[in-house]
C-alpha positions in Angstrom: -17.4 -9.7 -11.3 -16.3 -8.7 -7.8 -18.4 -10.0 -4.9 -20.4 -12.4 -7.0 -21.4 -15.8 -5.9 -20.2 -19.1 -7.3 -21.6 -22.3 -6.0 -23.1 -20.6 -3.0 -19.7 -19.1 -1.9 -18.9 -15.4 -2.2 -15.7 -14.9 -4.3 -13.2 -12.2 -3.6 -12.3 -9.3 -5.9 -11.1 -11.0 -9.1 -10.8 -14.3 -7.3 -13.5 -16.3 -8.9 -12.5 -19.1 -6.6 -9.0 -19.3 -8.0 -6.5 -19.3 -5.1 -3.8 -17.7 -7.3 -6.0 -14.7 -8.0 -7.0 -13.6 -4.5 -5.9 -10.0 -4.5 -3.9 -8.4 -1.7 -6.7 -5.9 -1.3 -9.3 -8.7 -0.8 -7.1 -10.3 1.8 -6.6 -7.0 3.6 -10.3 -6.4 3.6 -11.1 -9.7 5.3 -8.4 -9.1 7.9 -10.0 -5.7 8.9 -10.1 -5.2 12.6 -7.3 -7.7 13.5 -4.9 -6.6 16.2 -1.2 -6.9 15.5 1.0 -8.6 16.3 -0.7 -11.8 15.2 0.9 -14.9 16.7 0.4 -17.3 13.7 -1.2 -17.8 10.4 -4.0 -19.7 12.1 -5.0 -16.5 13.8 -5.2 -14.8 10.4 -7.3 -17.6 9.0 -9.7 -17.5 12.0 -10.2 -13.8 11.7 -10.7 -13.9 8.0 -13.3 -16.6 8.3 -15.1 -14.5 11.0 -15.2 -11.7 8.4 -16.8 -14.0 5.8 -13.7 -14.5 3.6 -14.2 -16.6 0.5 -12.3 -19.8 -0.2 -9.6 -18.2 -2.3 -8.6 -15.8 0.5 -8.6 -18.6 3.0 -6.5 -20.8 0.7 -3.8 -18.1 0.4 -3.8 -17.5 4.2 -3.5 -21.2 4.9 -0.3 -21.3 2.8 1.4 -18.5 4.7 4.5 -19.3 6.6 3.5 -20.1 10.2 5.1 -17.2 12.1 4.2 -14.1 14.0 3.0 -11.2 11.8 3.8 -7.8 13.3 1.9 -5.5 10.9 -0.2 -5.4 7.8 3.0 -4.9 5.9 4.2 -8.3 7.0 0.9 -9.8 5.7 1.3 -7.9 2.4 4.9 -9.2 2.0 3.7 -12.8 2.6 0.9 -12.3 0.0 3.6 -11.3 -2.5 5.6 -14.4 -1.6 2.6 -16.6 -2.2 1.8 -15.1 -5.6 5.4 -15.4 -6.8 5.7 -19.1 -5.8 
């Protein structure tokens, strides 16, 4: 169930702690309010953590290519690259 807690950690929509199931919508939700361009994946991770992102979302962001992201579209493309690998 979306937003439920497992082991004391909130899980993302459909995530249930599984890094391969963090939805693009969940990742976008935890990046709300970030200003683009973002200089590196570390900035994405830091912002998501400030917004209370669960482990599966952080896992996906930590596996992004370390580059500058110019828009939410860049982030969405990278999410797609992660789920296809």
